[in-house]
C-alpha positions, 0 to 999 in steps of 0.5 A: 541747356546742353547743346550738341556742341558739348555733347558730340565731342564727349560721345566721339571721345567715348566711341574712339576710346572703346577701340583704343582702350579695350579692357582686360577681361575680368579686370577688377581695378579699384575705382579711385574717387579722384580720377581726374589725372587718368584718361577717360575711357568706357568701362565694361561689366567685366570690370564693374559687374554691379554698374548696370544701366539701372544701377547707374540710374539709381545712383543718378537719382540718389544724387538728385535727391541729395540736392536740396539746393542747386548750389550744392552740386559740385564735382566732389559731391557727384563723386561722393554720392554716386561713388563713381570716378569721374575722368577728365573729358577735355574735348567736352570740358567736363568730367564723366564715367562711362560704361559699354555693353558690347553685346548691344553696343550701348554706352551709358555715361554719367557726366558733370559739366562746369565751365567757369566761363559759362556758369549758367551751363553747369549741369549733371547728366546721365545719357545713353548712346548707340552708334546705330540710330533708333536701335532697340533700347531694351538692353538699357531700359530696365528702369524706364520713364515711368520708374524715373517719374515715380522716383522723382515725385516720391522725392517731392519733385513736381511735374511742370507741364508749363515748361513744355517746349514746342516746335513751330512747323510751317506747312507748304503754302496753300492755294486760295480757291477764289483768287488762285494765289498761293497764301502762307499756311498758319504755323502748326505747333508740335510738343517736344518730347522732354519733360521737366520736374522741379524742386526748389531751384533744381530742375530735372529734364527727362527725354524719353524714347520708345523702346523699339518700333515693333512689337506694339508693346515696345512702341508704346513703352517709354524708356529714357534716353537722357536725364539732365539736372540744372539750376531752375529759377531767375536767370536760367532756362529749362 
């Protein structure tokens, strides 16, 4: 599982790069397939008008569908299938390509992580980030949670409710009416909002998020905050 220790440096680098490397309007630079030597920075739709949030999502799904085995996942494969340059992100020991929507201040990043010292942590992810917490996801929700689930099931992935995870909540102690003493309350369990889909030894984890708080239609509409792809099977955890 990707931890905040790995995620936060990448997002911090992305946000700082947005200020330090503002792209020239309507620049049409070529996207090199081997971008490791170049400094990572977020790009914009002025540079790559085809790389909308939904197009990046479709390329992520294409990559997922290409993996008949997790052993096939590599930096070279990610670049070839997604047709994206993946730049070095040294702070997160990963490679990534990110886009920025200035009007909404949303970032969306496709990244590949493979630390030789942590082989069990190899993964590829597609995630959305906004510096404003719980901001409306409408600008990056053209392909929503339902669309991703439908696409995965069409590929032959199976939803795995048995992999659901739960938090144990410990309510305040309650007072025994007969003895007057405080007694521990039984723990309560809350299902975490992440969903798992497997095919062979590939597991896809989707973390949804409501589109917005108002109106009710947005409150009930599930967008996608993050998709992770990792190895599934003996010796690995979802």
